[in-house]
C-alpha positions in Angstrom: -51.2 80.9 129.0 -51.3 80.8 125.2 -49.5 83.3 123.0 -52.9 84.7 121.8 -54.0 85.1 125.4 -50.8 86.9 126.3 -51.2 89.2 123.4 -54.8 90.1 124.3 -53.7 90.8 127.9 -50.9 93.1 126.6 -53.3 95.0 124.4 -55.6 95.5 127.3 -52.7 96.7 129.5 -51.6 99.2 126.8 -55.1 100.6 126.5 -55.4 101.0 130.2 -52.0 102.7 130.3 -53.0 105.4 127.7 -52.6 103.9 124.3 -56.1 104.7 123.1 -55.5 105.0 119.3 -57.3 102.0 117.9 -55.1 102.0 114.7 -52.0 101.8 116.9 -53.5 99.0 119.0 -54.5 97.1 115.9 -51.0 97.4 114.4 -49.4 96.1 117.6 -51.9 93.2 117.7 -51.1 92.3 114.1 -47.3 92.4 114.4 -45.9 89.2 116.0 -43.4 90.5 118.6 -42.0 87.0 119.1 -40.5 87.3 115.5 -38.3 90.1 116.8 -37.2 88.5 120.1 -34.0 86.5 120.8 -34.7 82.8 121.4 -33.7 83.0 125.0 -36.4 85.5 125.8 -39.2 84.1 123.6 -41.4 83.4 126.5 -41.4 87.1 127.4 -42.4 88.2 123.9 -45.7 89.7 125.2 -44.5 90.9 128.6 -44.7 94.7 128.8 -40.9 95.2 129.2 -37.9 96.0 127.1 -35.6 93.0 126.2 -32.0 92.8 125.1 -31.0 92.2 121.5 -27.6 92.0 119.7 -25.0 94.8 119.7 -25.9 96.0 123.2 -29.3 97.3 122.1 -32.8 96.6 123.2 -36.3 96.0 121.8 -38.4 98.7 123.5 -41.2 98.1 126.0 -44.5 97.7 124.2 -46.0 100.5 126.2 -43.3 102.9 125.0 -43.7 101.7 121.4 -47.4 102.3 121.6 -47.2 105.7 123.2 -44.5 107.0 120.9 -46.3 105.7 117.8 -49.6 107.3 119.0 -47.8 110.6 119.6 -46.6 110.5 115.9 -50.2 110.9 114.7 -49.7 108.9 111.5 -52.0 108.2 108.6 -51.7 105.8 105.6 -50.4 108.6 103.3 -47.3 109.5 105.4 -43.7 108.8 104.5 -41.9 108.1 107.8 -38.2 108.1 108.7 -37.2 105.9 111.6 -33.8 106.4 113.2 -32.5 103.2 114.9 -34.0 100.1 113.3 -32.8 97.8 116.1 -34.8 94.5 115.9 -37.1 96.0 113.3 -40.2 95.8 115.6 -41.0 99.5 115.6 -40.5 99.8 111.8 -42.9 96.8 111.4 -45.6 98.7 113.5 -45.1 101.8 111.4 -45.3 99.8 108.2 -48.9 98.8 109.2 -49.9 102.5 109.7 -48.1 104.5 106.9 -47.4 104.5 103.2 -43.6 104.0 103.4 -41.0 103.6 106.2 -37.4 104.5 105.7 -35.3 103.1 108.5 -31.6 103.8 109.3 -29.4 101.6 111.5 -25.7 101.9 112.3 -25.1 98.2 113.1 -25.0 96.1 109.9 -25.7 92.8 111.8 -28.9 94.3 113.3 -30.0 95.6 110.0 -29.4 92.2 108.3 -31.5 90.5 110.9 -34.3 93.1 110.6 -34.4 92.8 106.8 -34.9 89.0 107.1 -37.8 89.6 109.5 -39.4 92.1 107.2 -39.2 89.5 104.3 -40.7 86.8 106.5 -43.6 89.1 107.4 -44.0 90.3 103.8 -43.5 94.0 104.8 -42.8 95.5 101.4 -43.1 99.1 102.3 -40.0 99.4 104.4 -36.7 100.7 102.9 -33.5 100.2 104.8 -30.1 101.8 105.0 -27.0 101.2 107.2 -25.8 104.7 108.2 -25.5 107.5 110.7 -28.9 108.2 112.2 -27.8 111.7 113.3 -27.6 112.5 109.6 -31.0 111.0 108.8 -31.7 110.3 105.1 -31.4 113.6 103.2 -31.9 112.0 99.8 -35.4 110.9 100.7 -36.4 114.1 102.7 -38.8 115.6 103.5 -40.6 113.2 105.7 -44.1 113.9 107.1 -43.1 112.0 110.3 -39.8 111.1 112.0 -39.4 108.7 114.9 -36.1 108.3 116.8 -35.6 105.2 118.9 -32.4 106.2 120.8 -31.8 109.2 123.1 -30.2 112.3 121.7 -28.7 115.0 124.0 -30.5 117.6 122.0 -33.0 117.6 119.2 -30.7 117.0 116.1 -31.0 120.0 113.8 -30.3 117.7 110.8 -33.4 115.8 111.5 -35.6 118.9 112.0 -34.4 120.1 108.6 -35.6 116.8 107.0 -39.1 117.2 108.5 -41.9 118.4 106.3 -42.6 122.1 106.7 -46.3 121.4 106.4 -47.3 120.0 109.8 -44.3 117.6 110.1 -44.0 115.8 113.5 -41.0 114.2 115.0 -41.1 112.1 118.2 -37.8 111.3 120.0 -36.3 110.7 123.4 -34.0 113.5 124.5 -31.6 113.5 127.5 -28.4 112.2 128.9 -28.1 108.4 129.0 -25.5 108.6 131.7 -27.8 110.1 134.4 -31.0 108.5 132.9 -32.8 111.9 132.7 -34.6 111.4 129.4 -38.0 112.5 128.1 -39.9 111.8 125.0 -40.3 115.1 123.0 -42.8 115.8 120.2 -41.6 118.4 117.7 -44.2 120.0 115.4 -43.0 121.9 112.4 -44.9 124.7 110.6 -42.9 126.4 107.8 -39.5 127.0 109.2 -40.7 127.3 112.8 -41.0 124.4 115.2 -42.4 123.9 118.6 -41.7 121.1 121.1 -43.6 119.5 124.0 -42.5 117.1 126.7 -44.6 113.9 126.8 -43.3 111.3 129.3 -40.0 110.0 130.9 -38.2 107.1 129.3 -34.9 105.2 129.4 -33.3 104.6 126.0 -29.9 103.6 124.7 -28.0 106.7 123.5 -28.1 107.9 119.9 -24.5 107.5 118.7 -23.0 109.3 115.8 -21.1 107.5 113.0 -21.2 103.9 111.9 -19.1 101.1 113.6 -16.2 99.6 111.8 -16.5 96.0 110.5 -14.8 94.8 113.7 -17.3 96.5 116.0 -20.5 95.2 114.2 
């Protein structure tokens, strides 16, 4: 089966599984997932499954990317913070849907690889930083949308503080990575008040505080 045929089948599978936002589906169709996959797994680029990348991390299952992106309710005027750049795939999807993406990654090697992919794909509306995702990006706050791609034990208050008071939305997995009890939560902020709702179960790597030393990256 050709790459294009696999991509079309994936888009159909995502639609059937609940990703109904046509903008999100179009963004997934336009971003070449094979660019973000390790060479050993290139034949699985359009399989609906998570795949390993460097530093013990993963590139998320396309269905999870689609559902979380859809839950974020983005438009082309939004400034978005992504916590956990990883391969860069999710940031690339967001870049097709929003005005600007600010993405934070704690692993320097992962960020360097992601930045090269962004250049290759001419994604000029992504700004990167190596840093502690728990702390977000205070200098660029507030953000209309925040997406977290690793599981926090609780909703980080530092990130809620950086969410726009005027209808800001944050989507993130919450739960204990050890017992695999995680759910995607959507937080809506109105003024200084916020509400949260549970969306669906997931399995993500844990959101880790701090930045690794040079020896660990």
